[in-house]
C-alpha positions in Angstrom: 158.5 76.7 45.0 157.7 73.9 47.2 154.3 72.4 48.1 154.7 73.8 51.5 155.1 77.3 50.2 152.0 77.0 48.1 149.9 76.0 51.1 151.1 79.0 53.0 150.2 81.3 50.1 146.8 79.7 49.8 146.2 80.0 53.6 147.3 83.7 53.5 145.0 84.5 50.6 142.0 82.8 52.2 142.8 84.6 55.5 143.1 87.9 53.8 139.8 87.4 51.9 138.1 86.6 55.3 139.5 89.7 56.9 138.3 91.8 54.0 134.8 90.3 54.2 134.6 91.0 57.9 135.7 94.6 57.5 133.3 95.0 54.7 130.4 93.5 56.7 131.1 95.7 59.7 131.5 98.9 57.6 128.3 98.2 55.6 126.2 97.1 58.6 127.7 99.5 61.0 127.5 99.1 64.7 123.8 100.0 64.9 122.7 96.7 66.4 125.5 97.1 69.0 124.5 100.6 69.7 120.9 99.6 70.1 121.9 97.1 72.7 123.5 99.7 75.0 121.1 102.6 74.4 118.5 103.3 77.1 115.0 103.5 76.0 112.2 105.3 77.8 109.6 103.0 79.3 106.4 102.8 77.4 103.3 104.2 79.2 101.0 101.6 77.7 101.2 99.4 80.8 100.1 102.2 83.2 96.4 102.5 83.9 94.6 105.7 84.4 93.4 106.6 88.0 89.7 106.0 88.4 88.3 107.6 91.5 85.7 105.7 93.6 82.5 107.8 93.4 80.3 105.6 95.6 82.2 104.3 98.6 80.9 101.1 100.2 80.3 101.2 103.9 80.8 97.8 105.5 79.3 97.0 108.8 81.6 96.7 111.8 82.7 93.2 112.6 80.4 91.6 115.1 82.4 89.9 117.8 80.6 89.2 121.0 82.0 90.3 124.4 82.4 86.6 125.3 84.6 86.0 122.3 86.7 89.0 123.0 87.1 88.0 126.7 88.0 84.4 125.7 90.6 85.7 123.2 92.3 88.0 125.8 92.2 85.2 128.4 93.9 82.8 126.0 96.6 85.3 125.2 97.0 85.9 129.0 97.6 82.1 129.3 100.2 82.1 126.6 102.1 85.1 128.1 102.0 83.4 131.5 103.4 80.1 130.1 106.2 82.0 128.4 107.0 83.9 131.6 107.2 80.6 133.6 109.6 79.2 130.9 111.7 82.3 131.1 111.9 82.2 134.9 112.8 78.5 134.8 115.3 79.0 132.0 116.9 82.0 133.8 116.4 84.2 130.8 117.1 87.9 130.8 115.2 90.3 133.1 114.3 92.4 130.0 112.4 89.6 128.4 110.7 88.7 131.7 109.7 92.3 132.3 108.2 92.4 128.8 106.2 89.3 129.4 104.8 90.7 132.7 103.9 93.9 130.9 102.0 91.8 128.3 100.2 89.9 131.0 99.1 93.2 132.6 98.0 94.5 129.2 95.8 91.4 128.6 94.3 91.7 132.1 93.5 95.3 131.5 91.8 94.3 128.2 89.8 91.6 130.0 88.5 94.3 132.4 86.7 96.0 129.5 84.3 93.1 129.0 83.2 92.3 132.6 80.8 94.1 135.0 82.1 96.6 137.6 82.3 94.0 140.4 84.6 91.8 138.4 86.5 94.8 137.2 87.5 95.6 140.8 88.6 92.0 141.3 90.6 92.1 138.1 92.1 95.4 139.2 93.4 93.7 142.3 94.9 91.0 140.1 96.6 93.7 138.0 97.9 95.2 141.2 99.5 91.8 142.1 101.2 91.7 138.7 102.4 95.3 139.0 104.0 94.2 142.3 105.6 91.3 140.5 106.9 93.8 137.9 108.3 96.0 140.7 110.3 93.0 141.9 112.4 93.4 138.8 113.6 96.8 140.0 115.9 95.0 142.4 119.1 93.6 141.0 118.9 90.0 139.9 121.4 88.9 142.6 119.2 90.4 145.3 115.9 88.9 144.0 114.8 85.5 145.0 113.8 83.5 141.9 111.7 81.1 144.0 109.8 83.9 145.7 109.1 85.5 142.3 107.9 82.2 140.8 105.7 81.5 143.8 104.0 84.9 143.4 103.6 84.4 139.7 102.0 81.0 140.2 99.7 82.2 143.0 98.4 85.1 141.0 98.0 82.9 137.9 96.1 80.3 140.0 93.7 83.0 141.2 93.1 84.2 137.6 92.5 80.7 136.3 90.1 80.0 139.1 88.2 83.3 139.3 88.5 84.8 135.8 88.3 81.9 133.3 85.7 82.4 130.6 83.3 79.8 132.2 83.4 81.5 135.6 82.8 85.0 134.2 80.0 84.2 131.7 77.4 85.9 133.9 79.5 89.0 134.5 80.1 89.8 130.8 78.8 93.1 129.5 77.8 94.2 126.1 80.7 95.5 124.0 82.3 98.8 123.4 
């Protein structure tokens, strides 16, 4: 035999020994570790904590916010909604978003009415009526509605609210809260 033949025999014998060792290792060890990997285990309940009922509830006092603070808050929100409405009118945004903004303005004016005396409530009701008239303008199709007329009404009503219903002007008309 040649040297090349002996190398092949030696290579085959080493390969066969390795194959026998692998088969022997798998048969003795089995596939338990492989089976463990793919077997679902139930979650342990050690992490769960038992439910403990509250026997003595703690009563917290209601938050104390003065009528002036509530009025100022609603007035500042009214200003934000008004600015957004003017931007929408100038930007020729959709009627739906403008109606929404007018609705929010009306809601803030209604909320402001809760914190002033009856005389100022009547005046605020008139302002709400003006904003409701503005809202009714949106019932007409956009082509039939004058944007300039709408904007003039919005600005006139806003000017009246800024002048007559700003927090400094209504300080003396504030009532104690509900």
